[in-house]
C-alpha positions in Angstrom: 31.9 -0.4 14.6 28.6 -0.2 15.8 26.9 -3.2 17.2 23.7 -4.4 15.5 21.8 -3.6 18.7 23.1 0.2 18.4 22.0 0.0 14.6 18.6 -1.4 15.7 18.1 1.5 18.2 19.1 4.3 15.5 16.6 3.0 13.2 13.8 2.9 16.0 14.9 6.6 17.1 14.7 7.5 13.5 11.2 6.1 12.9 9.7 7.5 16.2 11.5 10.8 16.3 11.2 10.7 20.1 13.5 8.8 22.7 10.6 8.0 25.0 8.5 6.2 22.2 11.6 4.6 20.9 12.9 3.3 24.4 9.4 1.8 24.8 9.6 0.0 21.5 13.1 -1.4 22.2 12.3 -2.3 25.8 15.0 -0.4 27.4 15.0 2.6 29.6 15.5 6.1 28.0 18.7 6.8 29.4 20.1 3.4 28.3 19.0 4.2 24.7 20.4 7.7 24.7 23.7 6.3 25.9 23.9 3.9 23.4 23.1 6.1 20.6 25.8 8.6 22.0 28.5 5.8 22.0 27.4 4.8 18.3 27.8 8.7 17.3 31.1 8.7 18.9 32.5 5.4 17.3 31.2 6.7 13.8 32.7 10.2 14.6 29.4 12.0 13.4 26.1 13.4 14.9 23.2 10.9 13.8 20.3 13.2 15.5 19.9 16.9 15.8 18.7 16.9 19.4 18.1 20.8 19.6 14.8 19.9 17.5 11.5 18.5 18.6 10.6 16.2 17.4 14.0 14.7 16.6 15.6 15.2 13.2 18.1 13.4 11.5 21.4 15.6 10.5 22.6 15.3 7.0 25.2 12.4 8.0 22.3 10.7 9.6 19.8 10.8 6.6 22.7 9.3 4.5 23.3 6.8 7.0 19.8 5.7 7.6 19.3 3.5 4.4 22.6 1.8 4.9 21.7 0.8 8.5 18.4 -0.7 7.3 20.3 -2.7 4.6 22.3 -4.1 7.5 19.5 -5.1 9.6 17.9 -6.9 6.5 21.2 -8.7 5.8 21.5 -9.6 9.7 18.0 -11.1 9.3 19.1 -13.3 6.4 21.8 -14.6 8.7 19.4 -15.5 11.3 17.2 -17.0 8.9 19.7 -19.2 7.5 20.6 -20.5 11.0 17.0 -21.4 11.6 16.5 -23.1 8.3 19.8 -25.2 9.1 18.0 -26.1 12.5 14.9 -26.8 10.8 12.9 -24.3 12.8 12.6 -21.6 10.1 9.2 -19.9 9.1 9.3 -17.0 6.8 7.8 -14.0 8.0 6.3 -11.8 5.4 4.8 -8.5 6.2 2.0 -7.4 3.5 0.2 -4.0 2.9 -3.0 -3.7 0.8 -4.8 -0.5 -0.3 -8.1 -0.4 1.1 -10.0 -0.7 -2.1 -8.4 -4.2 -2.9 -8.3 -5.4 0.7 -12.1 -5.3 0.9 -12.5 -8.3 -1.5 -8.8 -9.8 -1.9 -8.3 -10.7 1.8 -11.9 -12.7 2.1 -11.3 -14.1 -1.2 -7.4 -15.3 -0.5 -7.4 -15.9 3.3 -8.4 -19.7 3.1 -6.2 -20.2 -0.2 -3.1 -18.4 1.6 -3.9 -20.5 4.7 -3.7 -23.8 3.1 -0.6 -23.1 0.3 1.4 -20.8 2.4 1.4 -22.7 5.8 4.9 -22.4 6.0 4.8 -18.6 5.9 3.9 -16.6 8.8 1.8 -13.5 7.3 1.2 -10.0 8.8 -1.4 -8.1 6.6 -2.4 -4.5 7.2 -4.3 -1.9 5.1 -2.5 1.3 4.1 -3.1 4.2 1.5 -0.8 4.2 -1.3 1.5 6.8 -0.1 1.8 4.9 3.2 2.9 1.7 1.4 5.7 3.5 -0.6 6.9 5.0 2.5 6.7 1.7 4.2 8.6 -0.1 1.7 11.4 2.6 1.8 11.6 2.2 5.6 11.6 -1.5 5.3 8.8 -1.7 7.5 6.7 -4.0 5.2 8.2 -6.7 2.7 5.5 -6.1 -0.1 2.7 -3.9 -0.9 -0.3 -4.6 -3.2 -1.7 -1.4 -4.9 -3.0 0.2 -7.9 -0.2 0.9 -10.5 1.7 2.0 -12.2 4.7 2.7 -9.9 8.3 3.2 -11.0 11.3 3.2 -8.8 14.8 1.6 -9.8 14.9 0.0 -6.3 11.7 -1.7 -6.4 10.6 -4.6 -8.2 6.8 -4.5 -9.4 4.8 -7.6 -10.8 1.3 -7.2 -12.4 -1.4 -9.3 -10.4 -4.3 -8.5 -12.7 -6.4 -6.0 -14.3 -9.9 -5.1 -13.3 -12.5 -2.8 -14.9 -14.0 0.1 -12.7 -18.0 0.4 -13.0 -20.1 3.2 -12.2 -23.0 2.6 -9.8 -25.9 4.6 -10.9 -29.0 2.9 -10.2 -31.0 5.9 -11.8 -29.6 4.9 -15.2 -31.6 1.9 -17.0 -29.0 1.6 -19.7 -25.9 -0.8 -18.9 -23.6 1.8 -20.4 -23.1 5.3 -19.4 -20.7 7.8 -20.8 -18.4 9.9 -19.1 -20.3 13.2 -20.4 -23.5 11.7 -19.0 -21.6 11.3 -15.5 -20.7 15.0 -15.8 -24.4 15.9 -14.9 -24.5 13.7 -11.7 -23.4 14.2 -8.3 -20.0 12.2 -7.5 -19.5 10.5 -4.3 -16.0 10.0 -3.3 -13.5 8.5 -0.8 -11.5 10.6 1.3 -8.1 12.0 0.1 -5.4 9.7 0.0 -7.5 7.0 -1.7 -6.1 6.2 -5.0 -9.7 5.3 -6.3 -10.7 8.8 -5.5 -7.8 10.1 -7.7 -8.4 7.9 -10.6 -12.1 9.1 -10.3 -11.0 12.7 -10.5 -9.0 12.1 -13.5 -11.2 10.2 -15.5 -14.5 12.0 -14.8 -12.3 15.4 -15.3 -13.7 16.7 -11.9 -12.3 20.1 -10.9 -10.1 20.1 -7.8 -11.2 23.5 -6.7 -14.8 22.2 -6.3 -13.7 19.8 -3.5 -15.4 21.4 -0.8 -18.7 21.2 -2.9 -18.7 17.3 -3.4 -15.9 15.9 -1.3 -17.0 13.1 1.3 -14.2 12.7 4.1 -13.8 9.1 5.2 -16.2 6.0 4.9 -15.7 3.4 2.6 -17.2 2.1 -0.7 -20.2 0.2 1.0 -21.0 3.7 2.7 -20.8 5.4 -0.7 -23.3 3.1 -2.3 -25.8 3.8 0.3 -25.2 7.6 0.0 -26.0 7.0 -3.7 -29.1 5.0 -3.1 -30.4 7.8 -0.5 -29.4 10.9 -2.5 -28.8 10.0 -6.2 -25.6 10.7 -8.0 -22.6 8.0 -8.5 -19.6 6.5 -7.3 -17.2 4.3 -8.9 -16.7 0.6 -7.9 -13.8 -1.8 -8.9 -15.4 -5.0 -10.5 -14.0 -7.4 -8.0 -14.9 -5.2 -5.1 -18.5 -5.0 -6.8 -18.7 -8.8 -7.2 -17.6 -9.4 -3.5 -20.8 -7.1 -2.3 -23.0 -8.4 -4.9 -24.0 -4.9 -6.1 -26.6 -4.6 -8.6 -27.4 -1.8 -11.1 -23.7 -1.3 -12.3 -23.2 0.6 -15.4 -20.2 0.0 -17.7 -18.4 3.5 -18.5 -17.2 4.6 -21.8 -15.2 7.4 -22.7 -17.1 9.8 -25.2 -14.2 9.9 -27.8 -12.4 6.4 -27.9 -15.0 4.2 -26.6 -12.5 2.9 -23.9 -13.6 1.7 -20.4 -11.8 2.6 -17.4 -9.6 0.1 -15.6 -6.9 0.0 -13.0 -3.7 -2.4 -13.0 -3.2 -4.2 -9.7 0.3 -4.8 -8.9 2.6 -5.9 -6.0 5.9 -4.0 -5.3 8.8 -5.2 -3.3 12.4 -4.3 -2.9 14.8 -5.4 -5.8 17.0 -6.8 -3.1 14.5 -8.4 -1.0 15.7 -11.9 0.6 12.0 -12.8 0.6 11.5 -12.9 -2.8 10.8 -16.9 -3.1 8.0 -16.5 -0.4 6.7 -13.1 -2.2 6.6 -14.9 -5.4 4.3 -17.8 -4.1 2.0 -15.3 -2.8 2.0 -13.4 -6.1 1.3 -16.5 -8.2 -1.7 -17.3 -5.8 -3.2 -14.0 -6.4 -2.7 -14.4 -10.4 -4.1 -17.6 -10.5 -7.3 -16.4 -8.7 -8.1 -13.5 -10.8 -6.8 -14.5 -14.2 -5.7 -12.4 -17.1 -8.0 -10.0 -18.6 -7.9 -8.7 -22.2 -7.2 -4.7 -21.9 -7.4 -3.9 -25.5 -10.4 -1.6 -24.9 -9.5 -0.6 -21.5 -8.0 2.8 -20.6 -5.6 2.0 -17.3 -6.0 4.9 -14.9 -2.9 6.5 -12.8 -3.4 7.0 -9.1 -1.1 10.2 -8.9 
């Protein structure tokens, strides 16, 4: 059968869709990489890549093969980890992705706690948008994602970390409560497309997608949106823990006109059902749950991000 090295080469080329970049990642020459993949195809009796396309594309066989090869690499890493455990040199590596509107407060809040309580785990953390996290989980380039739910997939395990209410930043309103119909008269300031908080805002405030060009703000972050409200009026939505981290004043609780519900989002972790790193992920989950606690969601309307 094909070697573990050839498997790693195939997965890298599938991710890069180009031999040159893949060879740089694998620290081999392009001819060596190409030759090894050709040998693997001969051993398997099927073409994995369609070389007539630019960028490279997986063949139908390659598409079916790729998730199997990723599982093989994962199991191989488990064997390597077991050997290190026996030697007493093992340190779990955990790759985490967090959406920006959570990372903005969660990472500053949790850094010292993780450093102290998870000192035997090597954490690699990066920001990704929701769709990017789901792709990275599928491609096994991360071990766990932290995002706004819900997410349902038979291959993934989801855990609720906490719930947080979403407030409106509308300093022109003196009342501490504003209704969704009152917000309809105000100019909305939004994050760029791909941010789930933007989608939640569109859904809750019933904004018309076709009016995007009139009010869409591409790029930026919540702090910048707050400044835009200060300078130009209107409103933006801010999750409660993000608002607390920025010490923002002038927040308004939002109520729907009919049910008197307050918008909120459910923060979850997502990982593979078959992850060999569940023990480390579970420890990470517990630190977050203890930090932000449980919230009474009786009067909250949990918003979808899709």
